[in-house]
C-alpha positions, 0 to 999 in steps of 0.5 A: 249477394248480387252481382252484375251480369257484366262482372260475372260474365267477365269472371267466367270468361277469364276462368275459361281462358285460364283453362286454355280456351280460346277467347272466342270460345270463352266469350260464347261459353260465358254467354250460355252460362250467364243466359241461364242466370239471367233467366232465373235457371240458377242451377245451370249458370255460373254455379256449374263453372267449377264443375267444368274446370274439374272435368278438364282437370280430370282429363274429360273436357277439352278446352281447346277442342276443334269440332268437325263435321263427320257426316252431312247432307243438305239438311243434316249434319253430324258433328264430333265435338272433340271432347269439348264443352257443349257450351261451345259446340251446341251454339255453333251447331245451331248456327249450322242448322239455321244456315241449312234451314235458310237454304232448304227449309229445315236444318238438323244437327246431331252431336257426339263426343261432347259435354254438358251444354248448359240450358237447352233454351239458349240454343233453341232461341238462336233460331228466333231472330231468323223467324225460325222455330228452334229445337234443342235437346241433350242426353245426360248422365243417368239419374232417372229410373224408368217407370217401375224400375229402381235402376238409373237408366236415363238422364234428365234429358231436357228439350226446348222448342222456341216459337217466334211471334210478332208483338207478343213475347216468344213461346219457349218451352224448356223442360227436363223430362224428369219431374225435376232437374238435378240442379234443383236438388243441388239448390235444395241441398245448398239450402238444406231444404226438403223436396216435394214428393214425386221428385225422387225415389230411394234405392229401393223405389220408395218415395222420398223428400230427401234432396240428398237421396241420389247420394244414397243410390236413389233415382230421379223420377220421370215426368208424369210416369211412363209418358216422361219416360217415353219422352226422355227415351226419345231425347236419348235416342235422338241425341245419342243413338242417332249421333254416335254418342253414349246413351242410357246407363253409359252416358259419362257422369258430369261430376269429375269424381266419378269415372265413366264406365268401361267399354262404352258404346259411343263417344261422350254425350250427345245433343240434337238441334234443329231449325225450321223456317216458318215460311217453309210452311206458310208466310211468316207474317201470317204465322206471327199474326196467328201466333200472337192470337194464340198467345193472347187467347191463352193468356186471357183464359179464365183464371181459377184465382183472379189474382193468379195470372195465366202465363205462357211457357217462357214468360217467367224466364223472360220477366226474370231476365228483365229484372236481373238485367237491371238489379243484378244476379243473386248468388247464394252463399255456397255458390259464391264460396265455390266461385271464390275458391275457384278464383283463388285457385286460378289467380283471379278475382271474383 
């Protein structure tokens, strides 16, 4: 069924408010989730809503968190998120990074003691209206096996870099460092479909097309083998080793029915965000001119199939948002059922 973004946004805000979240934070958290649904990243939108509620019920998410800066320089800061949702603290941290960049050219903020922060693209793209390059990344619960290993050691650990442009749409690369995000497996499970080879391996390290493989002890595979393993590890170190959060196999699970390990080395999960002023490197008018030229030339590159358009990173999501803003956001039957049950439990109406 199709839902308007206005209705879903209102419902999402009410869910967070029912859980004790202040109105301002509820509006922000809902905006992050709806941005995922609008951009077609359904696995990180309202489909995650009940998961946040379950985390609170398990005592692992603080809906009225008060984050604080625990270390700071003119261009950097480290924030303790007070066990709050990354949906709230990450955008605020990005605003701090932007403020620092406006003063000294670049700004970098590391976050500890947080929870899942939605799509990385939302936070990185906050830099674009300021003519800045935005960077965001996060570590996540261990589902990915290092190359030649069968043990889950890393999360899908997404990273996003957003570049402003002039007349062209912004260049936004937003990607997991695994071959597939866990959310794609969840969607395949809901639709009872097989997944492509190369996404997961069995608990013994064999290839599999079973979307439920993780439930049997299997693992996701890193993007491009050892290269994705290296990139995911770098995200883990920047997000957590640098901030004081948990890393590697110690990152707390997103699902509430699994308890975090004991004797953890850090606090919560970690994020890392940055903003760079374009005019700290060259006049922004020059950069935008050449960014437009870069985009235009790549889109005009020779096609393998004349009917298959060459797109830049972020363009499919940009187009999807234009469509869904008008036509509405589709929810599959299982997500809709989940939200209906959540509404009934909280005394709300979807």
